[in-house]
C-alpha positions as CSV (number, residue, x, y, z in Angstrom):
1,M,9.1,-6.6,-14.6
2,N,11.2,-8.8,-11.4
3,S,11.6,-12.4,-12.5
4,L,13.4,-13.2,-9.6
5,P,11.4,-15.9,-7.2
6,D,9.9,-14.0,-3.9
7,E,12.3,-15.7,-1.7
8,Q,15.5,-14.3,-3.8
9,L,14.0,-10.4,-4.2
10,L,16.6,-7.9,-2.5
11,S,16.6,-7.6,1.1
12,E,15.5,-4.3,2.7
13,S,19.3,-3.3,2.9
14,E,20.1,-3.8,-0.4
15,R,17.6,-2.0,-2.4
16,S,17.4,1.1,-2.6
17,P,14.2,3.6,-2.1
18,E,13.0,5.4,-5.8
19,I,12.1,8.3,-3.5
20,D,13.8,11.7,-2.8
21,T,13.9,10.6,1.1
22,G,14.6,14.5,1.6
23,A,11.5,15.4,0.7
24,Y,9.0,15.1,3.4
25,P,5.9,15.3,3.9
26,N,4.7,15.1,0.9
27,T,1.1,13.8,-0.5
28,I,-0.6,11.8,-2.9
29,E,-4.6,12.3,-4.0
30,D,-7.1,10.4,-5.5
31,L,-8.5,13.3,-7.0
32,S,-12.3,10.9,-7.8
33,T,-12.6,10.3,-3.6
34,G,-10.7,12.8,-1.9
35,A,-8.6,10.2,-0.4
36,S,-4.9,11.2,0.3
37,I,-2.0,9.9,1.9
38,T,0.8,12.1,3.5
39,F,4.1,10.4,3.6
40,L,5.6,12.0,6.8
41,E,9.0,10.7,7.5
42,R,11.2,7.1,6.4
43,G,14.1,6.6,8.6
44,V,16.0,4.0,10.7
45,D,16.3,3.8,14.2
46,E,16.4,0.7,16.6
47,Q,13.6,-1.6,15.5
48,G,15.3,-0.6,11.5
49,T,13.7,1.0,8.6
50,Y,10.2,2.8,9.2
51,L,7.8,4.6,7.0
52,I,5.1,7.0,8.8
53,M,2.3,8.4,7.1
54,D,-1.3,9.4,7.1
55,G,-4.3,8.2,4.9
56,V,-7.3,10.7,5.0
57,L,-10.7,9.0,3.9
58,P,-13.3,11.3,3.7
59,P,-16.7,9.4,4.7
60,G,-18.2,6.6,2.7
61,T,-14.1,5.7,1.4
62,D,-12.1,3.0,1.7
63,S,-8.4,2.3,1.5
64,G,-9.0,-0.1,-1.7
65,P,-9.7,-3.7,-2.0
66,A,-8.3,-5.8,1.1
67,R,-4.2,-6.1,0.8
68,L,-1.2,-7.4,2.7
69,H,2.4,-6.4,2.8
70,P,4.4,-10.2,2.8
71,R,7.4,-9.0,4.7
72,S,6.1,-5.6,6.6
73,E,4.1,-4.8,10.0
74,A,1.6,-2.4,9.8
75,R,0.7,-0.1,13.0
76,S,-2.3,2.2,12.6
77,Q,-3.4,4.5,15.0
78,V,-6.8,6.9,14.5
79,I,-5.9,10.8,14.6
80,A,-9.7,11.5,13.9
81,G,-12.4,10.0,13.2
82,R,-13.8,6.4,13.3
83,A,-12.3,3.4,11.9
84,D,-13.8,0.3,10.7
85,V,-10.7,-2.0,10.1
86,T,-10.9,-5.6,8.7
87,V,-8.1,-7.5,9.7
88,R,-8.2,-11.2,8.4
89,S,-12.0,-11.7,8.7
90,D,-12.0,-10.1,12.0
91,S,-13.7,-6.8,12.1
92,Y,-12.4,-3.7,14.4
93,V,-14.1,0.0,15.2
94,L,-11.1,2.1,16.1
95,L,-11.7,5.7,17.2
96,P,-9.0,8.9,17.5
97,G,-5.6,7.3,20.0
98,E,-6.9,3.7,19.0
99,S,-4.4,1.2,17.2
100,L,-3.9,-1.8,15.8
101,P,-1.0,-3.6,14.7
102,I,-1.0,-5.8,11.1
103,A,1.7,-8.7,11.1
104,P,3.1,-9.3,8.0
105,G,0.6,-11.0,5.5
106,E,-2.4,-10.1,6.7
107,A,-5.3,-9.1,4.7
108,H,-6.4,-5.7,6.0
109,S,-8.6,-2.7,5.0
110,I,-9.6,0.4,6.5
111,R,-12.8,2.1,5.6
112,N,-14.6,5.6,6.8
113,R,-18.3,4.8,7.5
114,G,-18.7,8.2,10.0
115,D,-20.0,11.2,9.3
116,D,-16.2,12.8,9.4
117,T,-13.2,12.6,7.4
118,L,-10.9,9.6,8.7
119,V,-7.2,10.0,9.4
120,V,-5.4,7.2,9.8
121,R,-1.2,7.1,11.0
122,T,0.4,4.3,10.0
123,T,3.9,3.1,10.7
124,L,5.2,-0.2,8.2
125,R,8.3,-1.4,9.0
126,P,10.0,-2.7,6.8
127,P,8.9,-0.2,4.3
128,G,10.3,-2.1,1.5
129,E,9.4,-0.2,-1.9
130,F,5.3,0.3,-0.8
131,E,5.7,4.2,-0.9
132,A,7.0,4.1,-4.5
133,A,3.7,1.5,-5.0
134,I,1.8,3.5,-3.6
135,R,2.3,6.5,-5.9
136,A,2.4,4.1,-8.9
137,L,-1.1,3.1,-8.3
138,Y,-2.3,6.3,-7.5
139,E,-1.1,7.5,-10.3
140,A,-2.5,4.6,-12.1
141,G,-6.3,6.0,-11.3
142,A,-6.8,4.7,-7.8
143,G,-10.3,5.3,-7.3
144,G,-11.8,6.6,-10.6
145,Q,-11.2,5.3,-13.8
146,P,-8.0,2.9,-13.2
147,D,-5.7,1.8,-15.7
148,L,-5.8,-2.1,-15.2
149,F,-2.4,-2.7,-17.4
150,V,-0.7,-0.1,-15.3
151,I,-2.7,-1.8,-12.0
152,V,-1.2,-5.2,-12.9
153,A,2.4,-3.6,-13.9
154,V,2.7,-1.9,-10.8
155,L,1.6,-5.3,-8.4
156,S,3.6,-7.4,-10.1
157,H,6.9,-4.9,-9.6
158,Y,6.2,-3.9,-6.2
159,R,5.1,-7.8,-5.2
160,A,7.0,-8.2,-2.2
161,D,6.0,-4.9,-0.4
162,V,2.1,-5.2,-1.8
163,R,-0.6,-8.0,-2.3
164,L,-4.2,-8.3,-3.4
165,A,-5.3,-10.7,-0.4
166,G,-8.6,-11.9,-2.4
167,I,-6.7,-13.8,-4.4
168,P,-4.6,-16.9,-3.4
169,W,-0.6,-15.8,-4.0
170,F,0.1,-19.0,-6.4
171,V,-2.7,-18.2,-8.7
172,Q,-1.9,-14.1,-8.0
173,R,1.7,-14.5,-8.9
174,P,1.9,-16.4,-12.5
175,L,-1.0,-14.3,-13.5
176,L,0.2,-11.0,-12.5
177,S,3.4,-12.3,-14.2
178,A,2.2,-13.0,-17.4
179,L,-0.3,-10.0,-18.0
180,A,2.7,-7.5,-16.7
181,G,4.8,-9.1,-19.7
182,I,1.8,-8.7,-22.2
183,V,1.2,-5.0,-20.5
184,T,5.6,-4.6,-21.2
185,M,4.8,-5.9,-24.8
186,L,2.0,-3.5,-25.3
187,G,4.7,-0.4,-24.0
188,R,1.8,0.4,-21.8
189,N,4.3,-0.8,-18.3
190,P,5.4,3.0,-16.9
191,L,7.9,0.8,-14.9
192,T,10.6,-0.1,-17.9
């Protein structure tokens, strides 16, 4: 568990990703919903570090609870299907070829209310350790019977890269920290 204040967390250039960046593309899947994420590319260009990924949502599924990326900008473009996207409290419908920027700190979620499979390509800048966080959340049982102990530990550990949007951070942070400590004491923290 990282006990540093958020502003003292390592910068993007100081952190090394926990991912084998030579292993792209690679896919993780939520077997309970059929949703998946294919990590296509991680690299550096003139705008800095980035991660490109395709999220696949079968009809009637969503990307999970509204979340935010404290330091990263996302740009999501619909490749196939119809996306119902909520950013802050604004709702948008995106069709193939349409995209939407999501600024750092903006709460967002994506839902497939259509009859076809939705494919959304997202570029995250800078990605931080978002890929490692999502992998850990999927392993915790993303849409099925999630292991809440593991989810707490993951959200606490990767708080610089992904946070739940429904709970104010001044409440969420000490709660996650305390619960992650309990999870570690119980020997259920997969990150230790």
